[in-house]
N, C-alpha and C positions, 0 to 999 in steps of 0.2 A: 504494499499500498504507499503511496505517494504522502510528502507533506501536507497538514491541512493548506486550506486555501482560507481566506478572507475578502470577502468583498464589500466594498462600498457601492451602492449603487443608489445618484439621486434625481429624481424624474418630476419635473417640473410643470405644473398646469398652466396652461391656457390660460387667461383670465376668465374668469365666469365659470370653468371648469373644472374648479377644484372638487367640491364635495363628490362631482360625478366619478372623476380622477378616482377620488379617494373608493370608493362604492366598487369600482373596479380592480383595485390593487388587492383591496380586502379578498376579494373574490378567489384569488391564486394562491395567499396564503397557508391555506391549510393540503393545498395538492403540493403545493414544492414541502413541504413540510414532510411529506409521505414519501417522498422521491428516497432512492437507496443513494447513501453518502451524505444526504444533507442532516446537518449537525446543529444549524439553528437558522433560522429564518424571520426577521424579525420586520416590519414596515412603525415609522415613524414619520410625524410630520411635523414640520415647522411654526413655530410661532407665529411666523405670517401665514401662513396658513394654503401657500401654493406650492412648496416644495415639500414630496416624500423623501423619507431615505428610507433603501435596502441594506438592513446590515443581516450578512449570511457567512458564515462556516462551513464549509465543504471538506469532507473524508480526504479528495487529490481533484487534483488537477482534471481526472477522468470523470467521476462525480458533476463537477462544476460543466462539462463538455456536456453532458447528455441531457442537464438541468436545462442550457438555454437550446436545446433542440426539442424539446419534450412540445406537445401539442398543446398542453395547458398554457405553456409561454407564447407559442403562438398566435393562441385565440386572444390570451391579453394583449398583445400587440398590434394584433386587427383592433380588439374593440376598443383600445385607449388611443390608435393612432391621431385622431382629432382632435383630443383632448391633453395634447402633450406639447408646449411650446419647443421643444425640438429634441435631439436626441437625448438618453441616456448618459447620463456624464457615470462611467463605471471604472473604479479602480480598486486592481488586487491587490492582496498584502502578505506578506507572508511573517509569520512568527518571528522573534527574536530572543532566542535563550538569554537569559539576564542571570539564569540562577547559577 
């Protein structure tokens, strides 16, 4: 098994679409949490109200790759295409052993 992968994914709503976007983003959370290799998948909303953050932990690069091509993620991208202000800002992170 590879090393864990940590992900931050920031999604910004178009003006007037934040509540509808939140509803769509919420729908995918339980499906993703059930995926093989998903350790953590949390959704957050900024105080500003129009920016969302997914914080994710995956067992491996392979698990993250499978997540990215899953049917429910494709469906979510289609459902939210007109609600987002631009592309999702995704950053991959690796843990640093400080022990």
